[in-house]
C-alpha distance (Angstrom), angle and dihedral (degrees) to the residues before:
residue distance angle dihedral
M1 . . .
T2 3.80 . .
V3 3.79 126.8 .
K4 3.81 88.5 -102.7
D5 3.79 89.6 62.8
K6 3.81 94.0 52.7
E7 3.79 120.6 99.7
I8 3.79 127.7 -160.6
A9 3.80 123.2 -160.8
I10 3.78 117.4 -149.5
I11 3.79 113.4 -162.3
G12 3.79 108.3 -150.9
G13 3.78 129.8 35.3
G14 3.79 98.1 -138.7
I15 3.78 132.1 110.8
A16 3.82 96.3 -70.8
G17 3.81 96.0 51.1
L18 3.79 95.3 42.9
T19 3.81 92.4 47.9
F20 3.80 91.1 50.5
A21 3.81 91.3 53.0
I22 3.81 90.9 48.6
C23 3.80 92.0 49.9
L24 3.82 90.7 50.6
K25 3.80 96.4 47.9
N26 3.83 121.8 124.3
N27 3.79 91.5 24.1
G28 3.78 99.8 101.3
Y29 3.80 99.7 -106.6
K30 3.77 116.3 123.5
C31 3.78 110.9 -137.3
H32 3.79 125.3 -158.9
I33 3.81 119.4 -167.0
F34 3.80 116.5 -156.0
E35 3.80 118.4 -161.4
K36 3.80 122.8 -175.7
K37 3.81 93.6 -151.1
P38 3.82 119.1 88.0
A39 3.81 91.0 -111.2
F40 3.80 140.5 18.9
K41 3.77 96.1 -105.0
E42 3.79 135.7 130.0
I43 3.77 128.1 -156.2
G44 3.79 111.9 171.5
A45 3.77 126.5 114.2
A46 3.80 135.5 -98.1
I47 3.80 121.7 -23.6
S48 3.79 128.6 -167.6
V49 3.79 120.0 -121.9
F50 3.78 102.4 -175.2
P51 3.84 126.5 -173.5
N52 3.82 92.9 -88.9
A53 3.83 90.2 59.7
L54 3.80 94.9 38.1
R55 3.82 88.9 60.9
V56 3.80 88.4 65.9
F57 3.80 91.9 51.6
Q58 3.80 89.7 45.3
A59 3.80 88.9 56.7
E60 3.82 89.6 48.7
K61 3.84 91.6 47.4
I62 3.80 97.4 -120.8
M63 3.81 98.8 98.6
R64 3.81 96.8 101.5
E65 3.79 92.3 56.0
I66 3.80 90.9 51.3
I67 3.81 93.5 47.9
A68 3.81 90.4 48.7
S69 3.81 90.3 53.5
G70 3.81 96.6 50.5
G71 3.78 142.7 56.0
E72 3.79 123.7 -107.4
I73 3.80 122.1 -123.8
T74 3.80 106.5 -142.7
K75 3.80 98.7 158.7
I76 3.80 134.8 18.9
F77 3.81 121.0 -159.4
M78 3.81 121.9 -158.7
K79 3.82 111.7 -151.1
T80 3.78 143.6 175.1
D81 3.79 118.9 -117.2
K82 3.81 88.7 -97.5
G83 3.80 91.8 54.9
R84 3.81 101.5 -102.2
I85 3.80 109.6 149.3
L86 3.80 112.7 -121.3
A87 3.78 100.3 174.9
K88 3.78 144.6 -14.8
S89 3.79 129.0 -143.7
E90 3.81 127.6 -166.1
P91 3.82 110.7 -172.9
K92 3.80 112.0 -161.0
Y93 3.80 120.7 -168.6
E94 3.77 136.6 148.0
L95 3.81 87.3 -101.7
P96 3.82 125.5 45.8
A97 3.78 128.6 -110.6
I98 3.81 104.2 -117.6
C99 3.78 134.3 -163.5
I100 3.77 114.8 -164.2
H101 3.78 135.4 171.6
R102 3.79 107.0 -94.6
A103 3.81 90.8 -130.3
D104 3.82 90.9 55.3
L105 3.81 93.1 49.8
H106 3.80 90.4 46.7
S107 3.80 90.7 50.2
I108 3.82 92.1 52.5
L109 3.80 92.3 49.0
L110 3.80 91.8 45.6
K111 3.79 90.8 52.4
N112 3.80 91.6 51.6
T113 3.78 100.5 42.6
P114 3.82 117.4 108.7
A115 3.81 91.4 -159.9
E116 3.78 126.5 115.1
L117 3.80 107.6 -113.1
H118 3.80 125.3 -137.9
A119 3.81 115.9 -176.0
N120 3.80 124.7 -171.9
H121 3.82 92.2 35.7
D122 3.80 110.8 133.0
L123 3.81 111.0 -174.0
K124 3.80 113.7 -120.1
S125 3.80 103.0 172.7
L126 3.80 143.9 -15.7
Q127 3.78 131.8 -159.4
N128 3.79 135.0 -169.9
L129 3.82 107.7 -132.7
N130 3.80 129.4 -150.2
N131 3.81 90.6 -113.8
G132 3.82 90.5 63.3
K133 3.77 94.8 -104.2
V134 3.79 129.0 115.1
R135 3.78 123.2 -128.8
L136 3.79 116.2 -145.8
A137 3.79 126.0 -164.7
F138 3.79 124.1 -170.4
T139 3.78 131.0 -160.2
N140 3.82 90.6 -113.7
G141 3.82 89.7 64.3
F142 3.82 97.9 -102.8
T143 3.83 115.4 136.8
K144 3.78 130.8 177.0
E145 3.81 142.3 156.5
F146 3.81 121.0 -119.5
D147 3.78 135.3 -173.4
A148 3.81 91.9 -128.4
V149 3.80 138.6 2.8
I150 3.80 124.9 -149.0
G151 3.79 113.5 -159.8
A152 3.80 104.3 -147.4
D153 3.78 94.5 149.7
G154 3.77 100.1 125.6
I155 3.77 138.8 -115.4
H156 3.82 93.2 -35.0
S157 3.81 92.4 48.0
V158 3.79 118.9 177.8
V159 3.80 89.1 -162.0
R160 3.80 90.4 55.8
Q161 3.80 90.4 53.9
F162 3.80 87.6 58.6
L163 3.81 95.3 46.1
I164 3.80 103.9 36.8
D165 3.82 108.7 0.8
D166 3.80 93.5 -160.9
G167 3.77 97.8 153.3
K168 3.75 129.1 -117.7
P169 3.81 125.0 -17.1
V170 3.81 115.9 -96.2
F171 3.81 116.0 -95.0
R172 3.81 110.0 -137.2
G173 3.79 100.0 -153.9
Y174 3.78 102.8 -99.1
N175 3.78 139.8 76.0
I176 3.78 131.8 -142.6
W177 3.79 134.0 -142.0
R178 3.81 120.4 -161.6
G179 3.77 134.3 -168.9
V180 3.80 143.8 165.7
I181 3.78 123.1 -144.6
D182 3.79 135.5 -175.9
T183 3.78 100.8 -141.4
N184 3.77 146.2 162.9
F185 3.81 91.6 -150.7
D186 3.79 114.0 133.7
I187 3.80 95.6 -113.3
G188 3.79 104.5 143.0
Y189 3.78 115.5 176.3
A190 3.80 132.7 15.8
S191 3.78 116.0 -80.7
E192 3.77 143.6 -175.9
T193 3.81 119.0 -155.2
Y194 3.82 124.1 -159.8
G195 3.79 127.9 -153.1
K196 3.81 135.0 153.0
G197 3.79 106.7 -55.0
K198 3.79 89.5 -23.6
R199 3.81 137.9 88.5
V200 3.79 138.6 178.8
G201 3.79 127.8 -160.3
I202 3.80 127.8 -168.3
V203 3.82 125.2 -168.1
P204 3.82 133.5 177.0
I205 3.80 115.6 -116.5
K206 3.81 108.8 174.8
N207 3.80 143.3 -55.4
G208 3.79 96.4 6.9
K209 3.80 94.9 -38.6
Y210 3.77 119.2 128.8
G211 3.76 132.6 -172.4
W212 3.77 120.7 -146.2
W213 3.77 137.2 -177.1
A214 3.78 133.7 -170.4
T215 3.80 129.9 -164.7
C216 3.78 132.2 -163.3
N217 3.78 134.1 177.2
E218 3.79 108.6 -110.5
A219 3.79 142.8 125.4
L220 3.79 122.7 -65.9
S221 3.80 93.9 -117.2
E222 3.80 97.7 39.9
D223 3.78 110.5 136.0
D224 3.80 124.9 -147.1
Q225 3.79 90.7 -140.0
P226 2.97 144.2 127.9
E227 3.82 92.1 31.5
G228 3.80 93.0 40.2
T229 3.78 131.3 -121.0
K230 3.80 98.1 -86.6
K231 3.80 94.6 46.5
K232 3.78 90.3 47.5
L233 3.80 92.1 51.8
Q234 3.80 90.9 46.3
R235 3.80 88.1 53.9
L236 3.81 91.8 48.7
F237 3.81 98.1 42.0
G238 3.82 105.8 17.0
D239 3.81 93.9 111.1
W240 3.82 95.5 46.2
H241 3.78 122.2 111.8
Y242 3.82 125.1 -76.4
P243 2.99 129.7 -48.7
I244 3.81 98.2 15.6
P245 3.85 98.7 86.2
D246 3.82 90.5 43.1
L247 3.81 92.6 49.7
I248 3.79 91.5 52.5
S249 3.80 95.4 46.1
S250 3.83 91.9 47.4
T251 3.81 97.4 49.0
E252 3.80 115.2 100.8
N253 3.80 101.5 -169.0
I254 3.81 118.6 40.3
I255 3.80 120.2 -179.5
K256 3.81 121.2 -154.9
N257 3.81 126.4 -159.1
S258 3.77 136.5 169.0
L259 3.80 113.0 -121.7
S260 3.77 112.6 -122.3
D261 3.78 136.5 152.5
R262 3.79 143.1 169.1
I263 3.79 126.0 -127.0
P264 3.83 98.2 -124.7
V265 3.79 118.3 -102.6
K266 3.77 125.3 -167.8
G267 3.77 122.4 -109.9
W268 3.79 104.2 75.3
T269 3.80 91.9 151.7
K270 3.78 133.9 66.9
G271 3.80 116.3 171.6
N272 3.79 106.5 -42.9
I273 3.79 94.4 -22.2
T274 3.79 122.3 98.9
L275 3.80 139.7 166.0
L276 3.79 129.2 -116.5
G277 3.81 135.7 -172.6
D278 3.80 119.1 -16.9
A279 3.79 90.1 -3.5
A280 3.82 87.6 66.2
H281 3.81 103.8 29.9
P282 3.82 116.8 6.7
T283 3.79 112.5 -173.2
T284 3.77 139.1 -174.1
P285 3.81 113.2 -102.5
N286 3.80 97.7 -117.9
L287 3.82 94.3 113.8
G288 3.80 96.7 35.7
Q289 3.80 86.8 -125.3
G290 3.81 104.4 114.4
G291 3.80 95.9 94.4
C292 3.80 91.6 36.5
L293 3.80 90.5 54.1
A294 3.81 91.2 51.0
I295 3.81 90.2 50.5
E296 3.81 91.2 51.1
G297 3.80 91.1 48.7
A298 3.80 91.6 50.1
Y299 3.81 89.6 54.4
I300 3.81 93.4 48.9
L301 3.81 94.4 46.9
A302 3.81 94.1 46.5
N303 3.80 92.7 49.0
A304 3.79 92.8 46.0
I305 3.82 88.8 54.9
K306 3.82 90.6 45.8
K307 3.81 90.0 55.6
Y308 3.80 103.4 35.6
G309 3.79 103.8 20.6
I310 3.78 123.6 -133.7
T311 3.79 94.2 -31.3
Q312 3.77 139.0 130.3
K313 3.80 87.6 -110.2
A314 3.80 91.0 60.5
F315 3.80 92.6 50.4
Q316 3.82 91.7 43.8
I317 3.82 93.4 52.4
Y318 3.81 90.7 46.7
E319 3.80 92.1 54.6
E320 3.81 94.0 42.3
L321 3.80 91.3 53.9
Q322 3.80 98.2 39.8
F323 3.80 102.3 39.0
P324 3.84 101.4 70.3
R325 3.79 93.3 48.4
A326 3.80 92.4 44.9
K327 3.80 90.4 51.6
L328 3.82 91.7 48.5
I329 3.80 93.1 50.3
V330 3.81 96.0 44.3
E331 3.81 93.3 48.0
T332 3.82 94.9 43.0
S333 3.80 91.8 48.0
L334 3.81 89.9 50.4
K335 3.83 91.2 53.4
V336 3.81 92.7 46.6
G337 3.80 89.1 51.3
E338 3.79 92.3 49.6
M339 3.80 89.9 52.8
G340 3.79 92.1 46.9
Q341 3.80 94.7 49.4
I342 3.82 100.7 48.7
E343 3.81 114.6 132.1
N344 3.81 105.6 -173.3
S345 3.82 109.2 107.8
A346 3.80 94.8 -136.6
A347 3.80 91.8 47.6
V348 3.82 90.5 48.5
F349 3.81 89.7 51.8
F350 3.80 93.2 52.6
R351 3.81 92.7 43.0
N352 3.79 90.7 54.3
L353 3.79 89.9 45.4
A354 3.80 90.2 53.0
L355 3.80 91.3 49.6
K356 3.79 91.2 49.3
F357 3.79 97.5 49.0
T358 3.79 101.4 35.4
P359 3.82 106.3 107.3
S360 3.79 113.8 -115.4
S361 3.80 88.5 -124.5
V362 3.81 89.1 63.5
S363 3.81 92.7 48.0
L364 3.80 91.5 48.3
K365 3.79 90.4 49.7
M366 3.81 89.7 59.6
I367 3.81 90.9 48.5
D368 3.79 90.8 46.2
K369 3.81 95.5 66.9
F370 3.79 87.5 61.3
F371 3.82 102.9 34.3
S372 3.82 98.5 42.1
Y373 3.81 94.8 50.6
D374 3.81 110.7 116.8
V375 3.78 111.4 -161.9
T376 3.81 91.0 -179.1
E377 3.81 89.6 68.0
L378 3.80 94.9 56.4
K379 3.79 117.6 117.2
I380 3.78 102.4 -122.9
């Protein structure tokens, strides 16, 4: 059987799966992407595409389109809830730090993918066969055998349940609300604002659009009703500095999620099935690196398959290269979130003091180990 006869199933039509298919194009493999939703469509809010992820899209010749569709972060201000500036960061790299609407990024990737798309396919079961293939069965009755299966089906991955079966992701004690608004508010640069057990971030997207997020310590199952999401957020953040209350009150669609992750464990592969993106290493969003990490992993996995074929060596090299970085990002993001969500007044005082008096060179050094990473230079 030649490479042209080999078929790869990608479970999940999000950023990780689409990027993998793009990175594997023109190499003979036929990719099929299966999405459980009725259509290949993203909603969501803003997503960061930092220089480390842009290098992948530069290699795949779609970087310019992504940059043109997003907003550049040139400065980031750290503030108190009353608006006092604690610190300022100005990351400078050969590529920009971009924030883009998730739907726009998804649309660009969808347009550039060579894969055959299958919507309304909810995975029911998968089985490694003695002939080296993998049999997939979907709830709509469709079954087929593939040469490899990539589980890119997110934090609640069905494929992961088959491979590792390690239960639910770990809830970290706070929830997040996200929104996008087309506004004429005088916002300026990106910012992150710290309160007691609460935070708000604001990032430019494009042409007067801004993305924002807000976090608050609360229970996993806490509902925003009966007062309603917007009224609840106005109660929580109504006395914070401009333009936070105005952003919240002017946003039509607000998305709420609980923040969970998994400290990465080895063993992403069983037979010719492996995990990718949030299915392998879900992280909290405190570094803005979750999507970037998935993009890097897609590049590594695709290039390992290009070089070694659908083999255990390819999957082994992918995990060996991706695992240490995934663990670093997940654990660092967890610590940053813990610092950001502290409630004790004394601890808040000392956190703000640390932010104020930490030299920008030190802050940039921490960012640098994420932003300067070039996955395209790895020896695979």
